[in-house]
C-alpha positions in Angstrom: 17.1 -0.6 -16.1 18.5 -2.5 -13.1 16.7 -5.1 -11.0 17.6 -5.1 -7.4 17.9 -8.4 -5.5 17.0 -9.2 -1.9 17.9 -12.6 -0.5 15.2 -15.2 -0.9 12.7 -13.1 -2.7 12.9 -10.9 -5.8 11.0 -7.7 -5.8 11.0 -5.0 -8.6 11.6 -1.8 -6.8 9.2 0.9 -8.1 9.8 0.3 -11.8 6.9 1.4 -13.9 5.5 -1.0 -16.5 3.6 1.7 -18.3 1.6 -1.0 -19.9 -2.0 -1.1 -18.6 -4.8 1.0 -20.1 -5.8 3.4 -17.4 -5.6 7.2 -16.9 -6.6 9.7 -14.3 -7.6 13.4 -14.1 -5.2 13.9 -11.2 -2.1 16.0 -12.0 0.2 13.4 -10.3 -0.6 9.8 -9.6 1.0 6.5 -8.8 -0.3 3.0 -8.2 1.9 0.4 -6.4 1.5 -3.2 -5.7 2.5 -3.4 -2.0 4.0 -6.9 -2.0 6.0 -6.8 -5.3 6.7 -3.0 -5.1 5.9 -2.7 -8.8 4.5 0.5 -10.2 1.4 -0.5 -12.1 0.6 3.1 -13.2 2.3 6.5 -12.8 1.7 10.0 -14.0 4.2 12.8 -13.2 5.2 10.6 -10.2 8.5 12.4 -9.7 7.2 16.0 -10.0 7.8 18.0 -6.8 4.6 19.3 -5.4 3.3 20.5 -2.0 2.3 17.4 0.0 -0.2 19.3 2.1 -1.5 17.2 5.0 -0.1 14.0 3.5 3.0 15.4 5.3 1.4 14.1 8.4 2.2 10.5 7.3 5.8 11.3 8.1 5.0 13.0 11.3 3.2 9.8 12.4 6.0 7.6 11.0 8.5 9.4 13.3 6.2 8.9 16.3 5.6 5.3 15.5 9.3 4.7 15.3 9.8 6.2 18.7 7.0 4.2 20.2 8.4 1.0 18.7 12.1 1.5 19.5 12.2 3.6 22.7 10.4 3.7 26.1 7.9 6.3 24.7 4.3 5.2 25.4 1.0 6.2 23.9 0.0 7.1 27.4 2.8 9.8 27.8 1.4 13.3 27.9 2.4 16.4 26.0 1.8 20.0 27.0 0.0 22.1 24.3 2.0 25.2 23.5 0.7 28.6 22.3 2.2 27.9 18.8 0.3 24.6 18.5 -3.0 26.2 19.8 -2.8 29.1 17.3 -2.3 26.8 14.2 -4.9 27.5 11.5 -6.5 25.1 9.1 -7.9 21.8 10.3 -7.8 21.5 14.1 -8.2 18.9 16.9 -9.5 21.8 19.2 -6.6 21.5 21.7 -6.3 24.2 24.4 -3.2 26.0 25.6 -1.5 24.1 28.5 -3.7 21.0 28.1 -2.0 17.7 28.9 -2.8 15.5 26.0 -1.6 11.9 25.5 0.4 10.7 22.5 -2.6 8.4 21.8 -5.0 11.4 21.5 -2.5 13.4 19.4 -2.0 10.6 17.0 -5.8 10.3 16.6 -6.1 14.0 16.1 -3.5 14.0 13.4 -4.6 10.9 11.5 -8.4 11.2 11.8 -9.0 14.9 12.0 -5.8 16.0 10.3 -5.2 18.5 13.1 -2.5 21.0 12.5 -2.5 21.8 16.1 -2.0 18.2 17.1 0.9 17.8 14.5 2.8 20.8 16.0 2.1 19.6 19.6 3.4 16.1 18.8 6.5 17.5 17.0 7.4 19.8 20.0 6.8 17.0 22.4 9.1 14.6 20.6 11.9 17.0 19.5 11.6 20.2 21.5 10.8 22.4 18.6 9.0 21.8 15.3 12.1 22.9 13.4 14.2 20.2 15.0 11.4 17.7 14.4 11.5 18.6 10.7 15.2 17.7 10.7 14.2 14.3 12.0 11.5 13.9 9.3 14.1 14.6 6.7 16.5 12.1 8.2 13.8 9.4 7.9 12.9 10.6 4.4 16.6 10.2 3.3 16.8 6.7 5.0 13.7 5.6 3.1 14.9 6.7 -0.2 12.5 9.7 -0.6 15.0 11.5 -2.9 12.7 14.3 -4.0 11.3 15.4 -0.6 12.1 18.1 1.9 10.0 18.8 5.0 9.9 22.2 6.7 7.1 21.5 9.2 5.1 18.7 10.7 1.6 19.6 9.4 2.0 20.3 5.7 1.4 24.0 6.2 2.4 25.8 3.0 6.1 26.7 2.9 8.2 27.5 -0.1 10.8 24.8 0.5 8.3 22.1 1.7 7.7 19.6 -1.1 7.5 15.9 -2.0 6.3 13.7 -4.9 3.6 11.0 -5.2 6.4 8.5 -5.7 8.1 9.4 -2.4 4.8 9.5 -0.6 4.1 6.0 -1.9 7.4 4.8 -0.5 6.6 6.4 2.9 3.1 5.0 2.9 4.2 1.4 2.3 7.0 1.8 4.8 4.7 2.8 7.6 2.4 -0.2 6.8 5.3 -2.6 6.6 7.3 -1.4 9.6 4.5 -0.7 12.1 1.6 -3.1 11.3 0.0 -2.9 14.8 0.3 0.9 15.1 -0.9 1.3 11.5 -4.4 0.3 12.8 -4.8 4.0 13.9 -5.4 4.9 10.2 -8.5 2.7 10.0 -10.3 4.5 12.9 -13.4 6.3 11.4 -14.0 8.9 14.1 -12.4 10.5 17.1 -14.0 12.6 19.9 -12.0 15.2 21.7 -13.3 18.1 23.9 -16.7 16.5 23.3 -16.4 17.3 19.6 -16.8 14.2 17.3 -14.4 14.3 14.4 -14.9 12.0 11.4 -12.0 10.6 9.4 -11.4 12.8 6.4 -10.5 9.7 4.4 -13.9 8.9 2.8 -12.5 5.8 1.1 -12.8 4.0 4.4 -16.6 3.9 3.9 -16.7 3.5 0.1 -13.9 1.3 -1.2 -13.7 -2.4 -0.4 -10.6 -3.2 1.8 -9.6 0.5 2.3 -7.9 0.8 5.7 -6.1 4.1 5.8 -3.5 6.8 5.2 -4.1 10.4 4.6 -5.8 13.2 2.6 -4.3 16.6 1.9 -5.3 20.0 0.4 -3.8 23.4 -0.2 -4.5 25.9 -2.9 -1.1 25.2 -4.5 -1.4 21.4 -4.4 -5.1 20.8 -5.0 -6.8 17.8 -3.4 -4.7 14.8 -2.9 -4.7 11.5 -1.0 -2.4 8.6 -0.1 -4.7 5.6 0.1 -4.4 1.9 0.4 -6.7 -1.2 0.3 -6.3 -4.9 1.0 -8.3 -7.6 -0.6 -7.6 -11.4 -0.2 -4.1 -10.8 1.2 -3.1 -8.4 -1.6 -2.6 -4.7 -1.0 -2.6 -1.8 -3.4 -1.3 1.6 -2.6 -2.4 4.8 -4.5 -1.1 8.3 -4.1 -2.6 11.2 -6.2 -2.4 14.9 -6.0 -3.7 17.9 -8.0 -7.4 17.0 -8.4 -9.8 20.0 -8.3 -12.3 18.9 -5.7 -12.7 16.5 -2.7 -15.2 14.5 -4.7 -12.8 14.2 -7.7 -10.1 13.1 -5.3 -12.3 10.3 -4.0 -13.4 9.2 -7.4 -10.0 9.2 -9.0 -8.3 7.3 -6.1 -11.1 4.7 -5.9 -11.0 4.2 -9.6 -7.3 3.5 -9.6 -7.6 1.1 -6.6 -10.4 -0.9 -8.2 -8.7 -1.0 -11.5 -5.5 -2.4 -10.0 -7.4 -5.2 -8.3 -9.6 -6.1 -11.2 -7.0 -5.9 -14.1 -3.8 -7.2 -12.5 -2.8 -10.1 -10.4 0.2 -11.3 -8.5 1.9 -14.4 -9.8 4.7 -16.5 -8.4 6.9 -17.2 -11.4 9.6 -19.2 -9.7 9.8 -20.6 -6.1 13.0 -20.6 -4.1 14.8 -23.9 -4.5 12.8 -24.9 -7.6 14.8 -27.2 -9.9 15.3 -25.3 -13.2 17.7 -27.6 -15.0 19.6 -30.9 -14.5 23.1 -30.2 -15.7 25.8 -32.6 -16.7 28.9 -32.8 -14.6 32.4 -33.0 -16.0 34.8 -35.3 -14.1 32.6 -35.5 -11.0 31.6 -38.4 -8.7 28.0 -37.8 -9.8 26.9 -37.5 -13.4 24.5 -34.6 -13.0 23.6 -31.8 -10.6 20.4 -29.9 -10.2 20.6 -26.1 -10.7 17.9 -24.5 -8.6 16.5 -21.0 -8.2 18.2 -18.9 -5.6 15.1 -17.0 -4.7 11.4 -16.6 -5.1 10.2 -14.4 -8.0 6.8 -12.7 -7.7 5.5 -10.3 -10.3 2.3 -8.4 -10.9 0.9 -9.2 -14.4 -2.0 -8.7 -16.7 -3.7 -11.6 -18.4 -2.0 -10.9 -21.7 1.4 -10.8 -20.0 0.8 -14.2 -18.4 0.4 -15.7 -21.9 3.5 -14.1 -23.3 6.1 -15.0 -20.7 9.4 -16.4 -22.1 12.3 -17.9 -20.2 15.8 -19.2 -21.0 18.6 -20.8 -19.0 22.3 -19.9 -19.4 25.2 -22.0 -17.9 28.4 -23.6 -19.1 27.8 -27.2 -20.1 29.2 -29.5 -18.6 29.9 -28.1 -15.2 33.4 -29.0 -14.0 33.7 -30.7 -10.6 34.1 -30.0 -7.8 30.7 -28.3 -7.4 29.7 -26.6 -4.2 26.1 -26.5 -2.9 24.7 -23.0 -3.0 27.3 -21.6 -5.5 26.1 -19.9 -8.6 26.6 -21.8 -11.8 24.1 -20.2 -14.2 21.2 -17.9 -14.5 17.5 -17.9 -15.5 16.3 -15.1 -17.7 12.6 -14.3 -17.6 11.2 -12.0 -20.3 7.8 -10.3 -19.8 6.2 -7.9 -22.3 6.3 -4.4 -21.0 8.7 -5.1 -18.1 12.5 -5.2 -17.7 14.0 -8.7 -18.0 14.4 -10.6 -14.7 17.6 -12.5 -14.0 17.7 -15.1 -11.3 20.9 -16.8 -10.1 20.9 -20.6 -10.4 22.9 -22.4 -7.7 23.9 -26.0 -7.2 21.4 -28.1 -5.1 24.2 -30.4 -3.8 27.9 -30.8 -3.6 29.6 -32.9 -6.2 33.1 -34.0 -5.6 35.8 -34.6 -8.2 36.7 -38.2 -9.1 40.0 -39.9 -8.4 42.7 -38.6 -10.8 43.4 -42.2 -11.9 39.9 -42.4 -13.5 39.8 -39.0 -15.1 41.0 -40.1 -18.5 38.4 -42.9 -18.7 35.6 -40.7 -17.4 36.5 -38.0 -19.9 36.4 -40.5 -22.8 33.1 -41.9 -21.6 31.5 -38.4 -21.3 32.6 -37.5 -24.8 31.1 -40.7 -26.2 28.0 -41.2 -24.0 27.4 -37.8 -22.5 28.0 -38.6 -18.8 31.1 -38.3 -16.8 30.9 -41.5 -14.7 29.0 -44.8 -14.6 25.7 -44.3 -12.8 
């Protein structure tokens, strides 16, 4: 199992530990630590299933991207088509030919889960819902949602419309990470349109500490599902479940998983960037030793037992032959944690070390072999 590296910080990309004692009655589930991207728990996380109204997270993602990167404004208005007006299921109560702002459509989608608002926004941004679905799939591919295909903007049941809880977790974390200011829409608890007050369908906002958004979903084929997230003391947990048999069970199962993750696991910085790991002898250099330092920060999510059982070892060729160049890799740190893949961190030279004058090489070599250093200090 490979560990991917990003400069300056190491994160474990959605690799399940399958270690902690927890279960759920949901048919599919995943629990992800937002900062480290580690999967703390998963159940059928890569099984394709109808995402229902959790589809709307991608509809909103596409709109957020347009708002952030183009001249589109939340004050821009969209004209409501007959197709949008006639949508069944949950509604924002839009009227044909109404001029509705992007701001109101986003609230209608996120808070009320309006299918009419989803179609209206899709048509407004792409001309047709079919073309908007192509845009959704473009974003899905770019985000690495490898088991997802969108046919529409609302989650309305379609044969070839599917996703997984893993892919929805990737999407959920992406929208939080990429659009932190716009993401605040998801924490709104109610919305009034056409003098009709519409409460947020995400009941976790009122019942789970730190819960601040994302989206519920339901169809007969999928059951009740939710993508939910909560933040406590600068730590965020994201949970996606699907396939529960009632809205109450959906709320209970998702809240149990969130509370479990916060109470039974914790983030730990194992190594800081630039931390001295070993002082290595230098062969035929103008300095006798060089510090090998960690090339990146390493953060992992661990249980109490895992913290007690961490093992580490250092590998490098001793002594290191001069010249030595600052920032160049000369060894590696191996971190072993029970229940997780091993973590490897490149060790780089903290400073340059030049080679000594050739005239003194023989004497320096003899001295190192006798005393263990390459040059008088």
